[in-house]
C-alpha positions as CSV (number, residue, x, y, z in Angstrom):
1,M,0.2,0.0,-0.2
2,R,1.2,3.8,-0.8
3,K,0.0,6.3,1.4
4,T,0.7,9.9,1.4
5,T,-0.3,12.2,4.0
6,V,-0.3,15.9,3.4
7,A,-0.1,18.4,6.7
8,E,-1.7,21.4,4.9
9,T,-3.1,22.4,1.8
10,L,-3.2,20.5,-1.4
11,K,-4.1,21.7,-4.9
12,V,-4.1,19.8,-8.1
13,T,-4.6,21.8,-11.5
14,A,-4.4,20.4,-14.6
15,T,-5.0,22.0,-18.3
16,E,-6.5,18.6,-19.6
17,Q,-7.6,15.9,-17.3
18,I,-6.8,14.1,-13.9
19,A,-7.7,11.0,-13.2
20,V,-8.3,9.4,-9.7
21,S,-9.2,5.9,-9.3
22,G,-9.2,3.3,-7.0
23,V,-9.3,-0.2,-8.6
24,E,-11.2,-1.7,-5.8
25,R,-11.9,0.9,-3.4
26,L,-11.2,5.0,-3.2
27,F,-11.7,6.7,0.1
28,M,-11.4,10.3,0.5
29,K,-12.3,11.9,3.9
30,A,-12.5,15.9,5.2
31,D,-14.5,18.1,7.2
32,A,-15.6,19.8,4.1
33,H,-15.1,18.3,0.5
34,E,-15.8,20.2,-2.7
35,V,-15.6,18.9,-6.5
36,A,-16.4,21.4,-8.9
37,G,-16.7,21.3,-12.6
38,S,-17.1,24.6,-14.6
39,A,-19.4,23.0,-17.3
40,S,-20.4,19.8,-15.7
41,L,-20.0,17.3,-13.0
42,T,-20.5,13.6,-13.6
43,L,-20.8,10.6,-11.0
44,K,-20.4,7.1,-12.6
45,V,-21.0,3.9,-11.0
46,K,-21.2,0.7,-13.2
47,D,-24.1,1.3,-15.8
48,T,-25.5,4.3,-13.8
49,K,-24.6,8.2,-14.2
50,I,-25.6,11.2,-12.5
51,V,-24.8,14.2,-14.4
52,M,-24.8,18.2,-13.0
53,K,-25.0,20.4,-16.1
54,D,-27.1,23.5,-17.0
55,G,-28.8,23.5,-13.6
56,A,-30.4,20.2,-14.1
57,V,-29.4,17.0,-12.5
58,T,-29.9,13.7,-14.4
59,I,-29.8,10.3,-13.5
60,D,-29.1,7.6,-16.3
61,T,-29.1,4.0,-15.7
62,K,-30.3,0.7,-17.1
63,S,-32.3,-0.3,-14.1
64,E,-35.1,1.1,-11.9
65,I,-34.0,4.7,-10.0
66,K,-34.8,4.6,-6.5
67,L,-34.4,7.8,-4.7
68,V,-34.6,7.2,-0.7
69,V,-35.0,10.6,1.2
70,T,-34.6,10.9,5.1
71,G,-35.4,13.5,7.3
72,S,-37.2,16.5,6.9
73,N,-37.4,18.8,4.2
74,Q,-38.9,22.6,4.1
75,E,-38.6,22.9,0.3
76,G,-38.3,26.6,0.0
77,A,-38.2,26.8,-4.1
78,A,-40.2,29.5,-5.9
79,N,-41.1,26.6,-8.7
80,S,-40.5,23.1,-8.3
81,T,-42.4,20.5,-10.9
82,Q,-42.7,16.8,-10.4
83,N,-42.9,14.0,-13.4
């Protein structure tokens, strides 16, 4: 196993692409964590993709989509639609 510990701030910037992968498992831990994309952000697990782009969240999968929400929700949206 190879382990890297950074005592302060670590910032990585690339002009093209950065790939971070864990063959079996990838673990990142922080009190606050931000992943930002200027055009879009995509999360992919096997055949399921979640894409955040242009103010929309798109879920694409080959099987049934199941959303599980726990806790209370005080929706403060001025405009909300459900299909």
